[in-house]
N, C-alpha and C positions, 0 to 999 in steps of 0.2 A: 778853660772857659769859665769855670765856676768860681774863679778868683774874685769876680765882681760881688760875691756874697761874703768874702772874707772879712771886710770891715764889720759886717753884721755879726760874724762869729766873735769878733772882739767885743762887740756890744753885749753879747750873751755870756762870754767867758772871761772878759777882762785880760789881764796880763797872763793868766794861766792859758788862755787860748793861744797866745803868741809862743809860750813855752811848748805847748802841744804841737804847734806847727813844726818846730825844730825836732822835737823828740819823735814824732810820728815819721818824719822824713828819714831820720836815722834808722828807725825800726824797719821801715819799708825798704830802705836800701839794703839792709842786712838780709831780710827775708827774700828779697828779689834775687840776691846772689846765691843764697842756699837753695832756692827753688831750681835755679839753673844747674847747680851742682848735682841735683837729683836726676838730671837728664843723663849724667855720665856714670860709667863704672870703670874701674881700673882692672887691667888684665894682669897676668902673672908677672909681667915686666914693669908693672906700675905705670903703664901707658893709659891715658884717659881715652875712652871710647864713648861716643855719643850713641846711647842705645835707646833713648826715648826722645820724642819730638814735641811733646805738648804737656800742658798741665794735666789734662785728662789721663794721659798715659802714665804719668807719675802716680796719680790717684788710683788707677787700675792696678798698678804694681803693688801698692800698699794695701788697698782695701778690696781688691778684686774688681773684675769688670762689671759685675752686676750692681754692686753698691757704689764703689768708688767713682767709676766713670759717670754714673747717673747723677750722683750727688753734686760733684764738681761741675758737670755739664749744666745742671739745673741752676746752680749758683751763678755761673758765668752768663747764662742766658738772661737770668733775672737782672743781673748787674748791667748788662748791655742794654736791655730793653728799658730799664729804669733810667739809664742815661739818655736814651732817646726821648723818653717822656719829659725829662727835665729840659732838654733842648727845646721841645715844642712849647712847654710851659713858659720857658724863659722868653721865647719870641713873643708870646701873647702878653706876658707881663710887661715887657719893654715897650711894645706898641701901645698898650693900654696906658702906660705912664707917659708916653709921648703925646698921645692924642686923647686926653681924658674926656669922657662923655660922648665921644663920637659914636662908638659902638661898645658893647660890653666885652669882658675878657674872653668869654667863650667864643664869640664871633671872631676875635683876633686870632685865637688858637686855630679855628677852622680855616681862616684865611692863610695863616702860615703853613698849615698842613698841605694846602693846595700846591705849594711850591716844592713840597717834599715827595709828592707822588712819583716823579720820575726816578726816585731811588729804587723803585721796584724793578727797573731794567738794568741795574748795575750788574756787571758780569765779572770784572776783574778789579784787582787792587790798583791798577795803573790809574784808572779814572778817579778812584777814591783818593789816591795820593795827591793828585793835582788839586782836588777840592780842598784837601787838608792843607796844602801849601798856601793857597790864597786865604784860608781861614787863619793861618799863622800870621800872615801879613796884616790882616785886619786886626788881629788881637794885639800886635805890637803897637799899632796906631792908637787903639783904644787906651792901652796902658799908659802910653806917653801923654795923651790928652788929660787923663784923670790925674796922673802924678803932677803934671805941670800946674793944673788948676789948684790942687791941694797945696803945692808949694807957694803959690801966690797968696794963700790964706794963712801962711805960717804964723803971722802975728796974732791970729785969732784962734789958734789951736786950743782945744779944750782938754788939756792933759788930765785935769781932775776928774773927767768923766770916765776914765778907764778904771774899772774896779779892780781891787786887789783880792778881795775875798771871793770864795767860790759860791755861786748861787746854784744849788743842787737842781733847781728847776730849769735853768737855762744853760749851764755849762755842758751837760751831756749833748745838747743840740749842737753847740759849736764844735764839740769833739767829733761828732758824727760827720759834720760837714768837712772837717779837716781830714779824717780818715778816708772819706770818699774821694777827696781830691788827689790822694796819693795812690789810689788803687790802679796799678799798672801791671800787676803780675800776670794778668790774662795774656798780655801781648809779649811778655819777656822771652819765652822760649822761641817764638818766631823771630823776634828781633835779634837775639843772640845767634840764631842759626844763619841769619843773613849778613852778619858782620863780616867785613873783609878779613879782619884780624880778631878772632874770637878771644885772644888773650887779653884784649883791651876792654873786655866787657865790664870787669870790676872798676876799671878807671872811668869808663863811661857812666856807670851807676853812681860813683862818688861825685863826679862833676855835675851831673844833672840834678841829683838830690840836694847837694849843697846849694846850687844856684836856685832851685825851687824854694828851699826853706828860707833862704835869705830874702828873695824877692817877695814871697808871700808874707813873711813877717813884717817887712818894711812897708809894703803896699797896704796891708790891712791896718797897721797901726796909724800910718799917715791918713788913710781914708777915714778911720773912725774919729781921730782927734780933730779932723776938719769939720765934721758934722755932729759929733757928740751923740747924745741920746736920740737925735732925730735921724740917725742913720737908717736907711731903708734896707730891705732884704737884698735888693739889687742897687748898688751904690750909685749907678748912673742916674737913678730917679731922684737923687739929691741935688743934682746940678741946678744952679740958680735960675738961669734963663731958659725959657721954653725952647728957644732956637738951638742953644747949645745942647740941651737935653735931647732934642729930636735928632740932631746930627749924630751924636754919640750913640744913642739908642738904635738908630737905623743901621749904623755900621755894626753894632753888636748883634742885631737881628740877622744881618747878612752872615756874620761870623757863626752864629748859632746854626743857621741853615746849612752852612758849609761844613760844620762839625758833625751834623747828624749822620751823614752817609757812612762814616767809619764804624761807629758802634752798630749801626743798622746792618751794614754789610757783614760785620763779624757775627752778629746774632743770627742772621739768615744762614750764613755758612755753617754755624754750629747746629742749627735746627735741621738743615738739609743733611748734614753728616750723621746726625743722630736718628732721624726719622724718615729720610727720603733717599735711601740708597738702593731701593728695589725690594720688592716682596721676597721674603725668605731671609734677607739680610737685616732689613728693618721693617717697620710696620707698613709703610706706604711706598708707592712706586717712585721711580726716579723722576726728578723734575725736568730733566733735559732730554731732548730727542736725539736722533742719530746725527743730526747736523749741528749739534752742540748749541741748540737754541732752546730757550725756556718754553715749556709747554704753556698753553693758555691758562689752564687751571693753576699752574705754579705762579704765573704773573698775578692772577687774581688773589692768590694767597698772600703774595708779597704786598699787594695793595691793602689787603685786609690787615696786615701787620702794621703798616703805616697808620691806618685808621684806628687801630687798637691803641696805639700810643697817643693819638689825638684824644680819643674818648677818655682815657685814664687821666690825661692832663686836664681835661675839663672837669672830671669828677673830683680830682684832688688838686685844687689850684693854690697850693701853699709850697712855694719853691724851696725855701731854705729848710723847712721842717721835713719835707719829703726827702730832700737830699741827705739830711741827717739820719733819717730812718733807714735809708738804703745803706749808707756808710756803716751804720751800727750793725746791720744784719749781714749782708754779703761782703761788705768791705773788710770787716774784722776777720771773717773766716778766710777769705781769699788772700788777705795781705798779712795776717798775723798767725792764725791758728794752724791752718793746713800746711803752709810751707815748713814751719818748724816741726810739726808732727811727722810729715813725710821725711824730713831730714833726719830726724831721730831714728825712724824705722829703717831707712835705707843705709844710713852711714853710722850706725851706733858703734860698731867696733872700731871705727877709724877716728871717732871724735875724741877730743880731749875733754876732761871733766868740766872745764869752764864753758866749752862750747855746748855741752849737754845742758848745763845750768842755764845758759843764755836762752836756749830753745824753750826750756820749761817755763822760764820767767815770762817770755813773750807770749807763750800759749795762755798762761794765766792772765796776763794783761789783756789779751784779746778777748777772753771770756768775760772779764770784768767790764771792759769798755763796751763790748757788744751787749751784754745783759742790761747794764745801766742805760746805755744809749737807746736800746729798743724800748725799754719801759718809759723813759721820760719823753722820747720823741713821739711815741704812740700817744702818750698822755697829752702832749702839746698839740698833736694833730687833732685829737678828739676835741680839745678845747677850742682850737681854731675853727673847726667845722661848726661848732655851736656858737661862734662869734664871741668867744671869751678870750681874755688875755692869756698868753702862753704861761706866764708865771701866776699861779693862784694868789700869791701875795700881793699882786697888783690889781686883783679883782676889786671892784667897788664893794665896800662894806655896807650891807643893808642897814638903814637907820630905823630904829624902832619908832613906830608912830607915837606922837605925843598924845598922852591921855589928858583930856580936858574934863575936869570935874564939873558936873552941872551946878549952877548956882542954887543955893538953898531957897 
């Protein structure tokens, strides 16, 4: 969904952002595979046995149930809820760009949230999967429209606008956006468990990450050179005619609304598993009654969760910067640091020296990317809230008042 902000990432990071799209895809493909390896142990006959079923169980095995489970659970819930916030914010941003001046951004966000309230009644992944299917159909249509338009402007492409040097104030923002877009480790244990042939998991990871890296790099580069330095945070707002912009943005809004249920349902499931399995096991009572129906207070809590994402979207209306901050925080930990750390702890005596070295290097990269990204994204968010440019170097330079000497 967030590929519509990738041309903006190229604006912020130049050619280095495109390099990062490929490099991060490679790293996330690798960490996804080793995370799934941590679900298995080998018996005396070297036969693989699946002894763990989730990211949280791997963390509990390494860091203990008290610390490991809670830390990873918290990171996953934050990542999923922040994704929900970004979908709501994206809906408001797209509608505001399509109908400027009609109502303000906050009102568009509230209106979009109204259509998301039925998510509180979701019970199974079957209904979520159908929504995700139509979301994919809408996404393919949007990508086709944008790429075709950009290709019609090929003679006007602004190749010189793509910077080669690294701007330390803007590159970490694009890096955070890129890391966030590849964060799929939360879903991989469940995905691998449901494969018909689990031996093809690695093949699937290679195919999907190669396809994602190639498409993201090409799409973002073509999108940026088409609009140059005028590239918006959401590229569809750059479309020339208001009619075309409205058509594309409305389809994107539908796609964002259809994308919301998956992270929302996953977040609700994690919250219920962690806090609502009954007193004595967890802090709060069970959300379901004997007839497998949600209790009234549980439905109200789910409504409250939807409204919480709406309020936070209104409070922080900076789509790309917020996405960068999330990617730099939870994204680097879930996709870089923890999979490698757990892999080293669980498989140390079975790993070759270069596999250990690769894990250590990725952990270091994760901490570096995360630390730099959090600092600069938070700094950019602070400046954006104050109405200042993200890059301090682009801030207007105050001019000293001219001193006029009085006539003698």
